[in-house]
C-alpha positions in Angstrom: 231.6 263.9 89.0 234.6 262.7 90.9 232.8 263.4 94.2 229.8 261.3 93.0 232.0 258.4 92.1 233.8 258.6 95.4 230.4 258.7 97.3 229.2 255.7 95.3 232.4 253.8 95.9 232.1 254.4 99.7 228.5 253.3 99.7 229.5 250.0 97.9 232.3 249.5 100.4 229.9 250.1 103.3 227.3 247.7 101.9 230.0 245.0 101.4 231.3 245.5 104.9 227.8 245.1 106.3 227.2 241.9 104.3 230.5 240.6 105.5 229.5 241.4 109.1 226.4 239.2 108.9 226.8 235.6 110.0 224.1 233.1 109.2 223.9 230.2 111.7 222.3 226.9 110.7 219.9 225.7 113.4 218.8 222.0 113.6 215.4 221.4 115.1 213.7 218.0 115.1 210.3 219.4 115.9 207.8 221.1 113.7 207.3 224.8 113.3 204.2 225.1 115.5 203.4 225.2 119.2 204.7 227.0 122.2 208.3 225.6 121.9 208.6 226.6 118.2 207.4 230.1 119.1 210.0 230.4 121.9 212.7 229.1 119.5 211.7 231.7 117.0 211.8 234.4 119.6 215.2 233.3 120.7 216.6 233.8 117.1 214.8 237.1 116.8 216.3 238.3 120.1 219.8 237.2 119.1 219.5 239.0 115.8 218.3 242.2 117.6 220.9 242.0 120.3 223.7 241.5 117.8 222.4 244.5 115.8 221.7 242.3 112.8 225.1 240.6 112.8 223.5 237.2 113.6 221.0 235.7 111.2 219.4 232.2 111.4 218.4 229.5 109.0 216.2 227.1 111.1 215.9 223.6 109.6 212.6 222.4 111.1 211.2 218.9 111.3 214.5 217.0 111.4 215.6 218.2 108.0 219.3 218.1 109.1 219.1 215.4 111.7 216.6 213.6 113.8 216.4 214.1 117.6 218.5 211.0 118.3 221.4 212.5 116.2 221.3 216.0 117.4 224.3 215.9 119.8 226.7 214.6 117.2 225.1 216.8 114.5 225.9 219.9 116.5 229.3 218.8 117.9 230.5 217.8 114.4 229.2 221.0 112.8 226.4 219.6 110.7 224.5 222.5 112.3 226.0 225.5 114.1 223.4 225.0 116.9 220.3 223.2 117.6 217.9 221.6 120.1 219.1 218.6 122.1 216.7 216.3 124.1 218.8 214.8 126.9 216.8 211.6 127.2 218.4 210.5 123.9 221.9 211.0 125.3 221.8 209.7 129.0 225.5 209.4 129.3 226.7 212.6 127.5 223.9 214.8 128.9 223.8 213.3 132.4 224.1 216.7 134.0 221.3 218.2 132.0 219.2 215.1 132.9 218.8 216.5 136.4 215.9 218.5 135.0 214.0 215.3 134.2 214.2 214.0 137.7 210.9 213.4 139.7 211.5 216.2 142.2 209.1 218.7 143.7 209.4 220.8 140.6 206.2 221.1 138.6 206.2 224.8 137.7 207.4 225.3 134.2 209.0 228.8 134.7 210.6 227.8 138.0 212.0 224.6 136.5 213.4 226.4 133.5 215.0 229.2 135.5 216.6 226.7 137.9 217.8 224.5 135.0 219.1 227.5 133.1 220.9 228.9 136.1 222.6 225.6 136.8 223.6 224.9 133.1 224.8 228.4 132.6 226.9 228.9 135.7 228.2 225.6 136.9 231.8 225.3 135.9 231.9 221.5 135.9 229.0 221.4 133.5 230.5 224.0 131.2 233.8 222.1 131.1 232.0 218.8 130.4 230.2 220.4 127.5 233.4 222.0 126.2 235.0 218.6 126.1 232.3 217.5 123.7 232.8 220.8 121.6 229.5 222.2 122.9 228.3 225.4 124.5 225.0 225.8 126.4 222.7 228.6 125.3 219.2 228.1 126.7 216.6 225.7 128.0 213.0 224.6 127.2 210.6 222.3 129.2 207.8 220.0 128.3 206.1 221.2 131.6 204.6 219.2 134.4 203.9 215.4 134.1 200.2 214.6 134.7 198.0 211.6 133.7 194.7 211.0 131.8 192.7 207.9 132.3 189.8 206.1 130.6 187.4 204.1 132.8 189.6 204.9 135.8 190.5 207.8 138.0 193.6 208.3 140.1 192.5 210.1 143.2 195.2 208.6 145.4 198.4 206.6 145.0 196.5 203.5 145.9 194.5 203.9 142.7 197.6 203.3 140.5 197.9 199.6 141.3 196.8 197.3 138.5 196.4 200.1 135.9 197.9 199.7 132.3 199.9 202.9 131.9 202.0 204.6 129.3 204.8 206.3 131.3 207.5 209.0 130.9 211.0 208.3 132.1 211.5 208.0 135.9 207.8 209.0 136.3 206.7 205.9 134.5 209.2 203.7 136.5 207.9 205.0 139.8 204.3 204.2 138.7 205.5 200.7 137.9 207.0 200.4 141.4 203.6 201.5 142.7 201.9 198.6 141.0 201.1 199.8 137.5 201.7 197.6 134.4 203.7 199.7 132.0 202.9 199.6 128.3 205.6 200.8 125.9 203.9 203.3 123.6 204.5 206.6 122.0 202.5 209.6 123.2 201.3 209.9 119.6 199.8 206.4 119.8 198.2 206.9 123.3 194.9 208.0 121.8 194.4 204.7 120.1 195.7 202.8 123.1 193.2 204.5 125.4 190.3 204.1 122.9 191.0 200.4 122.4 191.6 199.5 126.1 195.2 198.7 125.6 195.9 201.5 128.0 194.0 202.6 131.1 196.1 205.8 131.5 198.7 207.8 129.8 201.2 210.2 131.4 201.8 213.4 129.5 201.6 217.1 129.5 198.3 219.2 129.5 198.9 221.1 126.3 199.9 217.8 124.5 196.9 215.9 125.9 194.6 218.5 124.4 196.6 218.9 121.2 196.4 215.1 120.6 192.6 215.3 121.3 192.9 212.8 124.2 190.0 214.5 125.9 187.8 212.5 123.4 188.9 209.2 125.0 189.6 210.0 128.7 187.2 210.4 131.6 189.6 211.8 134.2 192.8 213.8 134.3 194.9 213.9 137.5 197.2 216.8 138.2 200.1 215.0 139.9 202.0 218.2 140.9 205.1 216.2 141.0 207.7 217.2 138.5 208.4 217.8 134.8 210.6 216.8 131.9 212.9 219.8 131.4 216.2 218.5 130.0 216.0 219.9 126.5 217.4 223.0 125.1 219.7 224.8 122.7 223.4 223.8 122.4 226.0 225.3 120.0 229.0 224.0 118.3 231.9 225.4 120.4 234.2 226.0 117.4 231.4 228.1 115.8 230.7 229.9 119.0 234.4 230.7 119.6 234.7 232.0 116.1 232.1 234.8 116.8 232.9 238.2 118.2 232.5 238.7 121.9 229.4 240.9 121.2 227.7 238.2 119.1 228.5 235.5 121.7 226.9 237.7 124.4 223.9 238.2 122.1 223.4 234.5 121.9 223.8 234.0 125.7 221.4 236.8 126.6 218.8 235.6 124.1 219.1 232.1 125.6 218.7 233.5 129.1 215.4 235.1 128.2 213.9 231.8 127.0 212.3 230.7 130.4 210.3 233.9 130.4 209.1 233.5 126.8 208.3 229.8 127.0 207.0 230.1 130.6 204.3 232.5 129.5 203.3 230.6 126.3 203.3 227.1 127.9 201.3 228.3 131.0 198.7 229.8 128.7 198.6 226.6 126.6 198.3 224.3 129.6 195.5 226.4 131.2 193.6 226.3 127.9 194.2 222.6 127.6 192.7 221.9 131.1 189.7 224.1 130.2 189.3 222.1 126.9 189.2 218.9 128.9 186.7 220.3 131.4 184.5 221.4 128.5 184.6 217.9 127.1 183.3 216.5 130.4 186.7 215.2 131.7 186.9 215.1 135.5 189.9 217.2 136.7 191.5 215.8 139.8 194.2 217.3 142.0 196.3 214.7 143.8 196.3 215.4 147.5 199.6 216.7 149.1 200.1 213.5 151.1 199.9 211.4 148.0 202.2 213.7 146.2 204.7 213.0 148.9 204.2 209.3 148.3 205.1 209.9 144.6 208.2 211.8 145.6 209.3 208.9 147.8 208.6 206.5 144.9 210.8 208.5 142.7 213.7 208.7 145.2 215.6 205.6 143.9 215.8 207.1 140.4 217.3 210.3 141.9 219.9 208.2 143.7 220.6 206.4 140.4 221.1 209.7 138.7 223.6 210.7 141.4 225.7 207.6 140.8 225.5 208.1 137.0 226.7 211.7 137.4 229.5 210.6 139.7 230.6 208.0 137.1 230.8 210.8 134.5 233.2 212.7 136.7 230.7 215.1 138.2 229.7 215.6 141.8 226.1 214.3 141.6 225.1 215.0 145.2 226.5 218.6 145.0 224.7 219.2 141.7 221.4 218.0 143.1 221.8 220.2 146.2 222.6 223.2 144.0 219.7 222.5 141.7 217.2 222.1 144.6 218.5 225.4 146.1 217.9 227.0 142.7 214.3 225.7 142.6 213.7 227.1 146.0 215.3 230.5 144.9 213.0 230.9 141.9 209.9 229.6 143.8 210.5 232.4 146.3 211.0 234.9 143.5 207.6 233.8 141.9 205.9 234.0 145.3 207.2 237.5 146.0 207.1 239.1 142.5 204.8 236.8 140.4 205.8 235.6 137.0 207.8 238.1 134.8 204.9 238.5 132.4 202.6 239.6 135.2 204.9 242.2 136.8 
């Protein structure tokens, strides 16, 4: 009887110890629980739980339940959430280094872009220190993928076709289109369907999977693959106090789970984008690939905004030119890896 009581007591102590070992982290996410990015986020949490042998659990607050996208940085830094998704365009000063992934460079491959961005954010000491000063730790990166453009009653087959068009634009990509003669119309991507349908817009910049998801194939006649660049400055940041409070093993679990995100989202978003282009083709939309010579003209048009970013980074205490060189070298590194080995999910 004594042995049975002792065994039961040990079991209770073991169970209590296990419960105490588990840490539930609150994750703030402004987006909905659907789509490729949501799937990649879920995979991140599952990987972190597995790598921590169950120590780390997650409570994801979807749809801006804790804070909207524009309040994510302070929400994480102040501990409203332990970690969450930050979209850099909402924080151009604080996230200037991360904003390098939004620049109109020759960087249109989702996986290459994410790997280069992740490598830079993870391993550059200046960026790490800058984030630490804001009580933040970088864990992993997402991307919206390459910026392309759909048009109604028009077709962009060359840079010359841009002049005079009414366009909804995205960041520096939109500004470069304005410099090339487009009239920019301020409008959300979610309102672009109506804008195209009503004639308020001739064209809308966006991403293939989003174009199809928003059913814009119903109102566009052409879709031009710009092969120019992407918007990739969004990812997972963590409250540094919360991170530092974890064991070394749990910290490594989070970092390793974040490092795997480009492979997970790269595969998902590539599949979604390919399906979206096929959806547009099936709807009768003309798919146009911009010639290389015109792509170079776009790169030239985007150059002033790259220079402006360098100045902004310098003003923030970073070496903008050195960061840009490092980032371009990383893009070349992962382009070479893709060329030699293919994507990770095809190896």
